[in-house]
C-alpha positions as CSV (number, residue, x, y, z in Angstrom):
1,M,43.4,-164.9,8.1
2,A,44.4,-164.2,4.7
3,K,42.9,-161.5,2.1
4,L,42.4,-163.3,-1.3
5,L,42.3,-161.8,-4.9
6,A,40.6,-164.1,-7.2
7,I,41.7,-163.3,-10.8
8,I,39.6,-165.0,-13.1
9,S,41.4,-164.9,-16.4
10,S,40.5,-168.3,-18.1
11,G,38.0,-168.2,-21.1
12,K,36.3,-170.6,-23.2
13,E,39.2,-173.1,-23.6
14,A,39.3,-173.4,-19.6
15,K,35.6,-172.7,-18.7
16,E,36.0,-175.3,-15.8
17,R,39.1,-173.4,-14.3
18,A,37.0,-170.3,-14.5
19,L,34.3,-171.9,-12.6
20,V,36.6,-173.4,-10.0
21,G,38.1,-169.7,-9.2
22,V,34.3,-168.3,-8.8
23,L,33.5,-171.0,-6.6
24,F,36.4,-170.9,-4.6
25,A,36.3,-167.0,-4.2
26,T,32.5,-167.1,-3.3
27,N,33.1,-169.9,-0.9
28,S,35.9,-168.2,0.8
29,M,33.4,-165.4,1.3
30,K,30.5,-167.3,2.3
31,Y,32.2,-169.4,4.7
32,K,34.7,-166.9,5.9
33,W,37.7,-168.7,4.9
34,A,39.4,-165.3,4.5
35,D,39.1,-162.0,5.9
36,E,38.6,-160.2,2.7
37,V,37.8,-161.5,-1.0
38,E,38.0,-159.5,-4.2
39,I,37.1,-161.2,-7.5
40,V,38.5,-159.6,-11.0
41,F,37.3,-160.9,-14.3
42,F,40.2,-160.1,-16.7
43,G,40.8,-161.0,-20.3
44,P,39.1,-164.1,-21.9
45,S,37.0,-164.7,-18.9
46,Q,35.3,-161.5,-19.8
47,D,34.2,-163.1,-23.1
48,L,32.5,-166.0,-21.0
49,L,30.4,-163.5,-19.0
50,I,29.3,-162.0,-22.4
51,E,28.7,-165.0,-24.6
52,D,28.1,-168.1,-22.2
53,E,24.7,-167.7,-20.5
54,S,25.2,-170.6,-18.2
55,F,28.6,-169.3,-17.1
56,R,27.0,-165.8,-16.3
57,E,24.0,-167.5,-14.4
58,T,26.3,-169.4,-12.2
59,V,28.6,-166.5,-11.4
60,L,25.3,-164.4,-10.7
61,S,23.8,-167.0,-8.5
62,S,27.1,-167.5,-6.6
63,I,28.3,-163.9,-6.0
64,G,24.8,-162.8,-4.4
65,E,25.0,-158.9,-3.8
66,Y,28.6,-159.0,-4.1
67,K,29.9,-156.8,-7.2
68,P,33.2,-158.2,-8.9
69,L,35.4,-156.2,-10.7
70,V,35.5,-156.3,-14.6
71,C,38.1,-155.0,-16.7
72,R,37.0,-151.6,-18.5
73,F,39.8,-151.6,-20.9
74,V,39.2,-155.1,-22.2
75,S,35.3,-154.5,-22.4
76,E,36.0,-151.4,-24.4
77,I,38.3,-152.9,-26.9
78,K,36.1,-155.8,-27.6
79,G,32.8,-154.0,-27.6
80,H,31.2,-155.9,-24.8
81,P,27.7,-154.5,-24.3
82,M,27.7,-153.0,-20.8
83,E,24.1,-154.2,-19.9
84,K,25.4,-157.7,-19.6
85,L,28.0,-156.4,-17.0
86,E,25.5,-154.5,-14.9
87,F,26.2,-157.0,-12.0
88,A,29.7,-155.9,-11.8
89,R,32.0,-152.9,-11.1
90,V,33.5,-152.2,-14.8
91,E,37.0,-150.4,-13.9
92,Y,40.5,-150.0,-15.2
93,V,41.8,-152.8,-13.2
94,G,45.4,-153.0,-13.7
95,S,46.3,-150.3,-11.0
96,I,43.5,-151.8,-8.8
97,I,45.2,-155.3,-8.7
98,N,48.6,-153.5,-8.0
99,R,46.9,-151.9,-5.0
100,L,45.2,-154.8,-3.7
101,I,48.6,-157.0,-3.9
102,N,50.4,-153.9,-1.9
103,D,47.6,-154.0,0.8
104,G,48.6,-157.6,1.4
105,F,46.0,-159.6,-0.8
106,I,47.1,-162.9,-2.2
107,P,46.7,-163.1,-5.8
108,L,45.2,-166.6,-7.0
109,V,44.9,-166.9,-10.8
110,F,42.3,-169.1,-12.4
């Protein structure tokens, strides 16, 4: 089976695309469609997490105890309140994404 890297980068302009990515990734975990799954929120999707309560609630109800990655750099330059991201691992994700791809994860961008 594959290892999946779901990069959620769509923002307000494509909220449905971001939701599809979250649901595909979480279903891949739940139903074991993949050996490993990592979810990374990057760029405009981080604004959705901060500003759109219904999007954040859908993400939280979908991920269960899993902690997705959120880009620290983007959050810092946009001044995102960290208390709204307590459910996630807030890290500098560029090198993490590259490492995961080198480790055989297949990137899917939503």
